[in-house]
Structures are given as structure tokens and as C-alpha cells.
C-alpha positions as CSV (number, residue, x, y, z in Angstrom):
1,M,84.2,131.4,82.2
2,R,86.2,132.7,85.2
3,I,85.2,131.7,88.7
4,V,86.6,132.0,92.2
5,D,87.8,128.7,93.6
6,V,89.1,127.7,97.0
7,T,92.2,125.6,96.9
8,A,91.7,124.4,100.4
9,P,89.6,125.6,103.4
10,G,91.4,128.4,105.1
11,G,92.4,132.0,104.7
12,P,91.9,134.5,101.8
13,E,95.2,133.4,100.3
14,N,93.5,130.2,99.3
15,L,91.2,132.0,96.9
16,T,92.1,131.6,93.2
17,I,90.7,132.5,89.8
18,T,90.2,129.4,87.6
19,Q,88.0,128.3,84.6
20,A,84.7,126.4,84.6
21,A,82.0,125.6,82.1
22,R,79.3,128.2,81.6
23,P,76.0,127.1,83.2
24,S,72.9,126.6,81.0
25,A,69.4,127.7,81.9
26,G,67.2,124.8,83.0
27,P,63.4,125.0,83.1
28,G,62.3,128.0,85.1
29,E,65.8,129.4,85.3
30,V,67.8,132.3,83.7
31,V,71.5,132.7,83.2
32,I,72.9,136.0,84.2
33,K,76.1,137.5,82.8
34,V,77.4,138.9,86.1
35,A,78.4,142.6,86.5
36,A,79.1,142.4,90.2
37,A,78.6,140.2,93.2
38,G,78.1,141.0,96.9
39,V,80.6,139.7,99.4
40,N,78.9,138.4,102.6
41,R,80.1,136.8,105.8
42,A,78.5,133.6,104.7
43,D,81.2,133.6,102.0
44,L,83.9,133.9,104.6
45,L,82.5,130.9,106.4
46,Q,82.3,128.9,103.2
47,R,85.9,129.7,102.4
48,Q,86.9,128.4,105.8
49,G,85.0,125.2,105.3
50,Y,82.2,125.9,107.8
51,Y,79.3,126.7,105.5
52,P,78.9,124.3,102.6
53,P,76.3,125.1,100.0
54,P,72.9,123.3,100.2
55,P,72.4,120.2,98.1
56,G,72.2,121.0,94.4
57,A,73.6,124.6,94.7
58,S,76.7,125.8,93.0
59,P,79.9,125.2,95.0
60,V,81.1,128.6,94.0
61,M,80.7,131.3,96.6
62,G,78.4,134.3,96.1
63,L,74.8,134.7,97.5
64,E,73.8,137.8,95.4
65,A,74.8,139.2,92.1
66,S,73.7,141.7,89.4
67,G,74.1,141.7,85.7
68,V,72.1,141.2,82.5
69,I,70.0,138.2,81.4
70,D,72.1,136.1,79.0
71,E,69.6,133.2,78.6
72,A,66.1,132.3,79.6
73,G,65.1,128.7,80.1
74,A,61.9,127.0,79.2
75,G,58.8,128.3,81.0
76,V,60.4,131.6,82.0
77,D,58.0,134.6,81.3
78,G,58.9,138.2,81.6
79,W,62.7,138.0,81.3
80,H,64.6,138.4,78.1
81,P,68.3,138.5,77.1
82,G,69.7,141.9,77.8
83,D,67.4,142.7,80.8
84,P,69.4,144.2,83.7
85,V,68.6,142.3,86.9
86,V,69.7,141.5,90.5
87,A,69.4,138.0,91.9
88,L,69.3,136.2,95.2
89,L,71.5,133.1,95.0
90,A,72.2,129.9,96.8
91,G,75.7,130.1,95.4
92,G,77.6,130.9,92.2
93,G,77.9,134.7,92.3
94,Y,81.7,134.8,92.1
95,A,81.7,133.9,88.4
96,E,81.2,135.5,85.0
97,Y,77.8,133.7,84.6
98,V,75.4,132.2,87.1
99,A,72.1,130.2,86.7
100,V,69.3,131.1,89.1
101,P,65.5,130.3,89.4
102,A,63.6,133.1,87.7
103,G,61.6,133.8,90.9
104,Q,64.7,135.0,92.6
105,V,65.4,137.6,90.0
106,L,64.3,141.2,90.3
107,P,64.9,144.5,88.4
108,A,67.4,146.8,90.1
109,P,65.7,149.6,92.1
110,D,65.1,152.7,90.0
111,G,68.1,155.0,90.2
112,V,70.6,152.4,91.4
113,D,73.5,151.5,89.2
114,L,74.0,147.8,88.4
115,V,77.2,147.4,90.4
116,S,75.8,149.0,93.6
117,A,72.6,147.0,93.1
118,A,74.6,143.7,93.6
119,G,74.9,144.5,97.3
120,L,71.2,145.1,97.9
121,M,69.5,141.7,97.3
122,E,70.8,139.6,100.1
123,V,70.5,142.3,102.8
124,A,67.0,143.4,101.6
125,A,65.7,139.8,101.6
126,T,67.3,139.1,105.0
127,V,65.9,142.2,106.6
128,V,62.4,142.1,105.1
129,S,61.9,138.3,105.8
130,N,63.2,138.5,109.4
131,F,61.2,141.6,110.4
132,D,58.2,139.8,109.0
133,H,59.2,136.7,110.9
134,V,59.1,138.5,114.2
135,H,56.3,140.8,113.3
136,L,58.0,144.1,113.8
137,D,55.3,146.8,113.9
138,A,55.1,150.5,113.9
139,G,55.6,152.0,117.4
140,E,57.8,149.1,118.6
141,T,61.4,149.4,119.6
142,V,64.0,147.3,117.8
143,L,67.7,146.7,118.6
144,I,69.9,146.1,115.6
145,H,73.4,144.7,116.3
146,G,76.1,145.6,113.9
147,G,74.5,148.8,112.6
148,T,77.2,149.7,110.0
149,G,77.4,146.4,108.2
150,G,75.5,145.6,105.1
151,I,72.6,144.1,107.1
152,G,72.6,146.8,109.7
153,T,72.7,149.8,107.4
154,F,69.6,148.5,105.6
155,A,67.8,147.3,108.7
156,I,68.1,150.7,110.5
157,Q,66.5,152.5,107.6
158,Y,63.9,149.8,106.9
159,A,62.8,149.7,110.5
160,K,62.5,153.5,110.6
161,A,60.4,153.3,107.4
162,I,58.1,150.8,109.2
163,G,57.7,153.3,112.0
164,A,59.8,151.6,114.7
165,R,62.1,153.2,117.2
166,V,65.7,152.0,116.4
167,L,68.5,151.2,118.8
168,T,71.8,149.9,117.3
169,T,75.3,149.0,118.3
170,A,78.6,149.8,116.5
171,G,82.3,149.9,117.4
172,S,83.7,153.4,116.8
173,A,82.7,157.0,117.1
174,A,82.6,157.3,113.3
175,K,80.4,154.2,112.9
176,L,78.0,155.4,115.7
177,E,77.7,158.7,113.8
178,L,76.8,156.8,110.6
179,C,74.1,154.9,112.4
180,R,72.6,158.2,113.6
181,E,72.8,159.6,110.0
182,L,70.9,156.5,108.8
183,G,68.1,157.2,111.3
184,A,69.0,155.3,114.5
185,D,67.4,156.9,117.5
186,V,70.1,155.6,119.9
187,A,73.6,154.4,118.8
188,I,75.5,152.4,121.4
189,D,79.2,151.5,121.5
190,Y,79.4,147.7,121.9
191,H,82.7,148.0,123.7
192,D,80.8,149.4,126.6
193,D,78.0,147.8,128.6
194,W,75.5,147.9,125.7
195,A,72.8,146.0,127.7
196,A,72.9,148.7,130.4
197,A,72.6,151.3,127.7
198,V,69.6,149.5,126.2
199,A,68.0,149.4,129.6
200,E,68.6,153.1,130.1
201,A,67.3,154.0,126.7
202,T,64.1,152.0,127.3
203,S,63.6,153.1,130.9
204,G,64.1,149.5,131.9
205,S,61.3,148.1,129.8
206,G,63.5,146.5,127.2
207,V,63.1,146.2,123.4
208,D,60.3,144.5,121.4
209,V,62.6,143.0,118.8
210,I,66.3,142.2,118.5
211,L,68.0,141.5,115.1
212,D,71.3,139.8,116.1
213,V,74.2,138.8,113.9
214,I,76.5,137.8,116.9
215,G,74.9,134.7,118.4
216,A,76.2,132.9,121.5
217,K,78.3,135.8,122.9
218,Y,75.2,138.1,123.1
219,L,72.6,135.5,123.9
220,E,72.2,136.1,127.7
221,A,72.4,139.9,127.3
222,N,69.9,139.8,124.4
223,V,67.4,137.9,126.4
224,A,67.8,140.2,129.4
225,S,67.2,143.2,127.0
226,L,63.9,141.9,125.7
227,A,60.6,143.5,126.8
228,V,57.6,141.5,127.8
229,G,56.5,139.8,124.6
230,G,59.8,140.5,123.0
231,R,61.3,138.6,120.1
232,L,65.0,137.8,119.5
233,V,65.9,136.6,116.0
234,V,69.4,135.4,115.5
235,I,70.7,135.6,111.9
236,G,74.5,135.2,112.4
237,L,77.0,133.5,114.6
238,Q,80.0,135.8,114.6
239,G,80.2,135.4,118.4
240,G,79.8,131.6,118.5
241,R,77.2,128.8,118.3
242,K,76.5,127.7,121.8
243,G,75.4,130.0,124.7
244,T,73.4,129.8,127.9
245,L,69.7,130.4,127.7
246,D,67.8,131.4,130.9
247,L,64.4,129.8,130.3
248,S,63.0,131.4,133.4
249,Q,63.5,134.9,131.8
250,L,61.7,133.7,128.7
251,L,58.8,132.4,130.9
252,A,58.6,135.7,132.9
253,K,58.7,137.8,129.7
254,R,56.6,135.5,127.5
255,A,59.4,136.1,125.0
256,V,60.6,134.3,121.9
257,V,64.1,133.3,120.7
258,T,64.2,132.2,117.1
259,A,66.8,131.8,114.4
260,T,66.6,131.9,110.6
261,S,68.8,131.2,107.6
262,L,67.9,132.3,104.0
263,R,70.3,130.3,101.8
264,G,68.8,126.8,102.2
265,R,65.2,127.7,101.9
266,P,63.1,126.1,99.1
267,D,62.9,128.1,95.8
268,E,59.3,128.9,96.3
269,E,60.0,130.5,99.7
270,K,62.8,132.6,98.3
271,A,60.6,133.7,95.4
272,A,57.9,134.8,97.8
273,I,60.5,136.8,99.8
274,C,61.9,138.4,96.6
275,A,58.3,139.4,95.7
276,E,58.0,141.2,99.0
277,V,61.3,142.9,98.5
278,L,60.1,144.2,95.1
279,R,56.8,145.3,96.6
280,R,58.0,146.9,99.8
281,A,61.7,147.6,99.9
282,W,62.5,148.7,96.3
283,P,60.2,151.7,96.4
284,L,61.9,152.9,99.6
285,V,65.3,152.6,97.9
286,A,64.0,154.3,94.7
287,S,62.6,157.2,96.7
288,G,65.7,157.7,98.8
289,T,64.0,156.7,102.0
290,I,66.6,153.9,102.2
291,R,69.9,155.1,100.9
292,L,72.8,152.8,99.8
293,A,75.3,151.7,102.3
294,P,79.0,152.8,101.9
295,E,80.7,150.3,99.6
296,S,84.1,149.0,98.7
297,R,84.6,147.7,95.2
298,F,87.3,145.1,94.2
299,P,87.8,143.5,90.8
300,L,87.3,139.7,90.7
301,E,91.1,139.2,90.6
302,Q,91.4,140.9,94.0
303,V,88.9,138.7,95.7
304,A,91.3,137.8,98.5
305,D,91.6,141.5,99.3
306,A,87.8,141.8,99.3
307,H,87.6,139.0,101.9
308,R,90.3,140.7,104.0
309,R,88.4,143.9,103.9
310,L,85.1,142.3,105.1
311,E,87.0,140.4,107.9
312,S,88.7,143.6,109.1
313,G,87.1,145.7,111.8
314,D,87.5,148.7,109.5
315,N,84.8,147.7,107.0
316,T,81.6,149.7,106.8
317,G,78.7,148.8,104.5
318,K,79.0,146.5,101.6
319,V,82.0,144.8,99.8
320,L,81.5,144.2,96.1
321,L,83.3,142.2,93.5
322,T,83.2,143.7,90.0
323,L,83.6,141.8,86.7
């Protein structure tokens, strides 16, 4: 089968198409013939040598994919060859076939074509699990950084469906308008003093929850933007790993700073998250309450261009590889 390999850690030019053995379905696993795979920032980090796969995972990039079941292993109930599915992966999506625990496989949401569905699984699992982690409730105010990325476009709509007031950041007039179209109550240009804009939008009281993909660069401003009892969850490090944390602010606000990662969790935890995605997020997608993000599609042979697209400041929504 064809896979995407990395000749050496570095830029997109180091991505190449090569051949590998087709995986077999172990006990409790299915093998999917891949129709499309989502391209995520974690893939860019893995390509650069900064984000190795967890022990036992495929060394091939790709944390989400869609396709049809090709083989079901021993002990798998409910899935049969030919079934169209989407899957949350620890790796292996940039390939013609991928093996995955059956608990991390879901049907695509009703009304969503199989290629577009490839870009939903990772974002839905990330958003649902993290808003659960920090207990975002109806009536609270949430700040979502990176409102026009794959995570941001889903998070804005999911938070509104929960009943939250949504503030978000983005980097251009067109992107700010997209955030508003998706339901954001306040859209802020991050090139400006976004923390001051958050303070103004909340009459100085701050936000209850922050979903942050930036990390160190925003840490101090994020903590300053929290309300009393606020919760900051960091899910990305685009702005670096190490920042300054003012513990006195946390004490005064009785606030929480936490961070999560999805990829390395045990299979049973991922299965539980996928079950919640099926129960709570998929109906919102099927009904149109959550609409699909804009997407850019690239054939597998153009994987380097797909990575360049995601790395550019021009990208909005999801980048997908098609097979």
C-alpha cells in the first residue's frame, strides 16, 4: 500500500510517497480502506521531529481518517466490511489502509460525505473532551483562540449549542467575519490588544473558560483574562512551551490552568470520548446546527502542498488528503 513517509525531520519537501505492508486487524481492531485523512498541526510537528507517535502507534502521520471497513478482527461486533466510517487515530492516516481499535470508529454524521467527514473526528473529539474537562456550562462565557482553524470553527459552534457566550480571536477581517457567521458573539483581531478587547467585552469581569492553541505566548494574557473561578485549558503550543505564570493571579481568582493531549490516551479513554462525540456532536452536525468548516483538498501525492497550506497564515478550516 502507499503511505506518506518522512525522509528526515524538516520541511514539507521531506515528505515522500512510498510502499509499506498493509496492516492486519488484531483482536478488537478494524482495518479501514482510507478515503481521506485530516491534516492537523500535530502532523506538522511530527514531520519536524518534535512529536513522535506514542509507543505502539503507527509511525505514519495522520490522526483522523475516513473510509470503509476492509477487515474486522476477532471480537469486533457491529462493524462489517464495506461499512463507511470515520476514525480517531494515534497515527497511520496518511496511508491507503489503517488499523484502529473498533472503539475509535464511528459512522459519519448523517448528510456528510465521506471525504469531508475525515476532517471532523479529531476536532470533535478534541472540543467535546476539553469542554467537558473544564465543565463549560450554559450561560458561561468562553474565549476560543484561533477561531477559523479546524478546532476553532467547530468549537465556536459547539459552545453556542451548549448555550455559552462565545468570544474568539482571528487574524483578518475576512476571518473575523467567518467567526461571526459561525455564531461568535465577539470576534477580536489578535494583532490588536486582544486581552483589552476581552476585558471590554466582559465589562472587566473576564471569561469563564479559555480554549487555547497558542501556549506560552498567550499564557500571561490568558490568566489575566480569566474570571473568578475561570478555567484555562491549553491544547496547543503554536506560541511556545515555556511562559511566566503569575500564581498570585490564580490565587486571587481561584482559577485553574490545565493542559490536555488526546493522542497518547489509553484506548478505553478514546473510546469513551468517541461515544460522547457520537451521542452529542454528531446530531448537531446532522441537523446543521454545526456546519462544516471550509476545507482544502489535496490528493495524497500533493501532501507537501497540503502541509504548506496548513502552515500558511492563509488557511481557514480543514486541510484534507484524498486517496
